[in-house]
C-alpha positions in Angstrom: 107.4 -57.3 134.5 104.4 -57.2 132.2 103.3 -59.5 129.4 104.2 -58.5 125.9 101.3 -58.5 123.5 101.2 -59.8 119.9 101.6 -56.6 117.8 99.8 -56.9 114.5 100.9 -54.8 111.6 98.2 -52.3 110.6 99.4 -51.4 107.2 98.8 -54.6 105.3 97.6 -58.2 105.4 98.7 -61.1 103.3 95.2 -62.0 102.3 92.8 -60.1 99.9 89.9 -58.2 101.4 86.6 -60.0 101.4 83.3 -58.9 99.9 80.0 -59.0 101.8 78.6 -61.4 99.1 80.9 -64.2 100.0 79.6 -67.0 102.2 82.4 -67.6 104.6 81.4 -70.7 106.5 83.1 -74.1 107.1 84.4 -76.2 105.6 85.5 -73.7 102.9 86.3 -71.1 105.5 87.8 -71.4 109.0 89.0 -69.0 111.7 92.6 -69.3 112.9 94.2 -67.7 115.9 96.1 -64.5 115.3 99.3 -66.2 116.5 98.7 -69.0 113.9 98.1 -66.4 111.2 101.3 -64.6 112.0 103.3 -67.9 112.1 102.0 -68.9 108.7 102.6 -65.4 107.3 98.9 -65.0 106.6 98.8 -61.8 108.7 101.7 -59.5 109.4 102.8 -59.0 112.9 105.4 -60.1 115.4 105.8 -61.5 118.9 107.6 -59.0 121.0 109.4 -61.7 123.0 111.1 -64.0 120.6 110.1 -67.7 120.7 109.4 -70.5 118.3 105.7 -71.0 117.5 104.5 -74.0 115.5 101.1 -74.8 116.9 98.3 -73.9 114.4 94.8 -73.6 115.8 91.7 -73.7 113.6 88.1 -72.9 114.6 85.0 -73.9 112.6 82.9 -71.0 111.4 79.1 -70.7 110.7 76.7 -67.9 110.3 74.7 -69.2 113.2 77.8 -69.6 115.3 78.1 -72.1 118.2 74.7 -73.3 119.4 75.9 -73.8 123.0 75.7 -71.0 125.5 78.4 -71.5 128.1 78.4 -68.6 130.6 82.1 -67.9 130.3 82.7 -68.4 126.6 83.2 -65.6 124.0 81.4 -67.7 121.4 78.3 -68.2 123.5 75.0 -68.1 121.5 73.4 -65.3 123.6 76.5 -63.1 123.9 75.7 -59.9 122.0 77.2 -59.3 118.5 77.6 -61.1 115.2 79.4 -64.5 115.5 82.1 -63.4 113.1 83.0 -60.6 115.4 83.1 -62.6 118.6 86.4 -63.3 120.3 87.5 -66.7 121.6 89.8 -66.8 124.6 90.0 -63.1 124.2 92.2 -63.1 121.0 91.4 -62.3 117.4 90.6 -65.2 115.0 90.8 -64.0 111.4 88.8 -65.9 108.7 90.8 -67.6 106.0 90.0 -70.0 103.1 90.8 -73.6 103.9 92.6 -74.0 100.6 94.9 -71.0 101.3 95.5 -72.3 104.9 96.4 -75.9 103.7 98.8 -74.4 101.2 100.5 -72.3 103.9 100.7 -75.4 106.2 102.5 -77.2 103.4 104.9 -74.4 102.7 105.8 -74.1 106.4 105.5 -77.7 107.4 109.1 -77.9 108.6 108.4 -75.4 111.4 105.0 -76.8 112.5 104.7 -78.8 115.7 101.0 -79.4 116.2 97.7 -78.7 114.3 94.3 -78.5 116.1 90.8 -78.2 114.8 88.3 -76.8 117.3 84.8 -77.9 116.7 81.7 -75.9 117.8 78.2 -77.2 118.6 76.5 -77.2 115.2 74.7 -79.7 113.0 77.4 -79.6 110.3 80.4 -79.6 112.6 81.2 -83.4 112.4 80.9 -83.5 108.6 83.0 -80.4 108.1 85.7 -81.5 110.6 86.1 -84.7 108.6 86.3 -82.8 105.4 89.0 -80.4 106.8 90.9 -83.3 108.4 91.1 -85.1 105.0 92.4 -82.0 103.3 95.1 -81.4 105.9 96.2 -85.0 106.1 96.6 -85.2 102.4 99.1 -82.3 102.5 101.0 -82.4 105.8 102.2 -85.0 108.3 102.2 -82.7 111.3 100.4 -84.3 114.3 96.7 -83.3 114.3 94.4 -82.9 117.3 90.7 -82.2 117.4 89.1 -80.3 120.3 85.7 -82.0 120.0 82.1 -80.9 120.5 80.7 -83.9 122.4 77.0 -83.2 121.6 77.8 -83.8 117.9 79.6 -87.1 118.4 79.3 -90.8 119.2 81.7 -93.7 119.3 81.5 -94.4 115.6 82.4 -90.8 114.7 85.4 -90.9 117.1 86.6 -94.0 115.3 86.2 -92.2 112.0 88.5 -89.4 113.3 91.0 -92.0 114.2 90.9 -93.6 110.8 91.3 -90.2 109.1 94.7 -89.8 110.9 93.7 -87.7 114.0 96.4 -88.1 116.6 94.8 -86.7 119.8 91.3 -85.8 121.1 90.6 -83.0 123.4 87.4 -82.6 125.4 86.6 -79.2 126.9 84.9 -80.2 130.1 86.1 -76.9 131.7 83.8 -76.9 134.7 85.3 -79.7 136.9 82.3 -80.6 139.0 78.9 -81.7 137.8 77.2 -78.9 139.8 79.2 -76.2 138.1 78.9 -77.8 134.7 75.1 -77.8 135.1 74.8 -74.3 136.4 77.1 -72.7 133.8 76.7 -74.8 130.7 73.3 -76.6 131.0 70.7 -74.6 132.8 71.1 -71.6 130.6 69.0 -70.1 127.7 70.6 -72.1 124.9 72.1 -74.9 127.1 71.4 -78.6 126.9 74.9 -79.9 127.2 75.1 -83.1 129.3 77.7 -83.8 131.8 77.3 -87.5 131.2 77.8 -87.1 127.4 81.1 -85.3 127.9 82.4 -88.1 130.1 81.1 -90.7 127.7 83.2 -89.1 125.0 86.2 -89.0 127.3 85.8 -92.8 128.0 85.3 -93.7 124.3 88.2 -91.5 123.2 90.5 -93.2 125.8 89.6 -96.6 124.5 89.9 -95.7 120.8 93.0 -93.4 120.9 94.9 -95.0 123.7 97.1 -93.8 126.6 98.1 -90.1 126.7 96.3 -89.5 123.5 93.3 -87.8 125.2 93.1 -84.6 127.1 90.5 -82.9 129.3 90.4 -79.2 129.5 90.0 -77.9 133.1 89.3 -74.3 133.8 90.4 -72.6 137.0 88.2 -69.9 138.4 84.6 -70.9 137.7 83.9 -71.5 141.4 85.5 -74.9 142.0 87.8 -75.6 144.9 91.5 -76.6 144.9 90.4 -80.0 146.1 88.1 -80.4 143.1 90.9 -79.6 140.7 93.6 -81.8 142.3 91.1 -84.7 142.6 90.4 -84.5 138.8 94.1 -84.2 138.0 94.8 -87.5 139.9 91.9 -89.3 138.4 92.8 -88.4 134.9 96.5 -89.2 135.5 95.6 -92.6 136.8 93.8 -93.2 133.5 96.7 -91.9 131.4 94.7 -88.9 130.3 96.2 -85.4 130.2 94.5 -82.6 132.1 95.1 -79.3 130.3 94.9 -76.3 132.6 93.4 -73.0 131.6 92.7 -69.9 133.6 89.3 -68.3 133.5 89.6 -64.9 131.7 86.4 -63.0 131.6 85.0 -62.2 128.2 83.3 -58.8 127.8 79.5 -59.0 127.5 79.5 -62.7 128.5 77.3 -63.7 131.4 80.4 -64.2 133.5 82.0 -60.9 132.4 82.0 -59.6 136.0 83.3 -62.8 137.6 86.8 -62.4 139.1 89.8 -64.2 137.9 91.6 -66.7 140.1 94.3 -64.9 142.3 97.8 -65.5 140.9 98.9 -67.2 144.1 96.2 -69.8 143.7 96.8 -70.2 140.0 100.5 -70.8 140.4 100.0 -73.4 143.1 97.5 -75.3 141.0 99.9 -75.3 138.1 102.6 -76.7 140.3 100.2 -79.3 141.8 99.2 -80.6 138.4 102.8 -81.0 137.3 103.7 -82.8 140.5 100.8 -85.2 139.9 101.3 -85.8 136.2 105.1 -86.1 136.0 106.3 -86.8 139.6 103.6 -89.3 140.7 102.1 -87.3 143.6 98.8 -88.6 145.0 95.8 -87.0 146.5 96.8 -87.9 150.0 99.9 -85.7 149.7 97.7 -82.6 149.6 95.8 -81.2 152.6 92.8 -79.0 152.3 90.7 -76.8 154.6 87.0 -77.1 155.2 86.3 -75.0 152.0 88.5 -77.2 149.8 91.4 -74.8 149.7 95.0 -76.2 149.6 96.7 -75.7 152.9 99.7 -78.1 152.9 101.7 -80.2 150.5 103.5 -83.2 151.9 106.8 -83.2 150.0 110.4 -82.3 150.5 111.3 -78.7 149.7 114.2 -79.9 147.5 111.9 -82.1 145.4 109.3 -79.3 144.9 112.0 -76.7 144.1 113.5 -78.9 141.5 110.1 -79.0 139.6 109.7 -75.3 139.9 113.3 -74.8 138.5 112.3 -76.8 135.4 109.7 -74.2 134.6 107.6 -76.5 132.5 104.7 -76.4 135.1 104.1 -72.8 134.2 104.0 -73.2 130.4 100.9 -73.2 128.3 99.3 -76.6 128.4 98.8 -78.1 124.9 99.2 -81.2 122.9 102.9 -82.3 122.3 104.8 -82.3 119.1 105.9 -85.5 117.3 108.8 -86.1 119.7 107.0 -85.1 122.9 108.2 -81.5 122.9 105.6 -78.7 123.5 103.6 -78.6 120.4 100.7 -76.2 121.0 101.7 -73.1 122.9 98.9 -70.7 122.4 100.1 -67.3 123.6 98.1 -64.7 125.4 94.8 -66.5 126.0 94.6 -66.4 129.8 95.6 -62.8 130.4 95.5 -59.3 129.0 98.7 -58.0 127.3 99.3 -55.6 130.2 99.1 -58.4 132.9 101.6 -60.9 134.2 101.9 -64.1 132.1 99.5 -66.6 133.5 101.0 -69.4 131.3 104.1 -69.0 129.2 104.2 -70.0 125.5 107.9 -70.6 126.0 110.1 -71.9 128.8 110.2 -69.3 131.6 113.5 -67.6 132.0 115.4 -67.0 135.3 113.7 -63.6 135.9 110.3 -65.2 135.1 110.9 -68.0 137.6 111.9 -65.5 140.3 108.6 -63.7 139.8 106.7 -67.0 139.8 108.2 -68.0 143.2 107.2 -64.7 144.7 103.6 -65.1 143.4 103.3 -68.7 144.6 104.4 -68.2 148.2 105.5 -71.8 148.7 106.5 -71.3 152.3 102.8 -71.2 153.3 102.1 -74.8 152.0 105.5 -76.4 152.6 105.6 -75.9 156.4 
């Protein structure tokens, strides 16, 4: 089975063409994921496997782009090309006017489950995020998250987000060890991101927003070990902080364009381990590792583990929940190319999907 791509219509779009003279920067302009544009009828297209999509993702936009230079990111400052043409998690992000976007959100509010503003590292990002948040909150009541840019923030600014009605805060730590963070995100031509600053924002956000209202993005495939990942999952769970799991997907022309993706067997086992930790209460001492930090054994009954696999939730796209705790942000097609197997599912996997997942995971090897 192969993954089905989003199929955009070529004949028309629902927005007028733009002239070169227009200044298309935030807060008056934002980028939205193609899936969001289709869901809001701002672009024509369809999902070739039918599922409900109500999570709308916004991305700030500036002529200078993001001033960080993370080695794996499509928006990295030194990645070739104009910022407007750069991809983010390998999907298209069309530019739209914020007024048009808020109008569409209002018109489609009944079908929306979660809204998310993604900041970038830029001097105006905090100011503009506040502006956009106010406009959205004045029009719709859908829960709103912000994926923050820690270099632009302090505790007072996080408190302002809370006062404006922001429901959840996300922090893209991505590289789960300090060594990897420094090598990929700091010691680079336009780096300067600080490991300590990111965790300061995690700590402040947890105090301000409360339990299960903060999430830390963790990226599989940057060079970390299974033990590194499972350790951070348990630490975050113990603090009532979500860990959102993403699969490294090399961006063309980025510095890590040639870096391999994590093997599917490893990826599936990590997805399962995170679910066992977050929802079933598993602890670090239930996982055994080899000298290189690779997972070798899981101390659990087969029946208990199989029950979690059968639920399928472990293999869905991680994202902020909807108002009633249901999946709210299910970004499709960010971790894999359209011709590849689903890495994470934007819907609950079906029976045939679970059969394939089981074959990929090879549980017998870790449930001896």
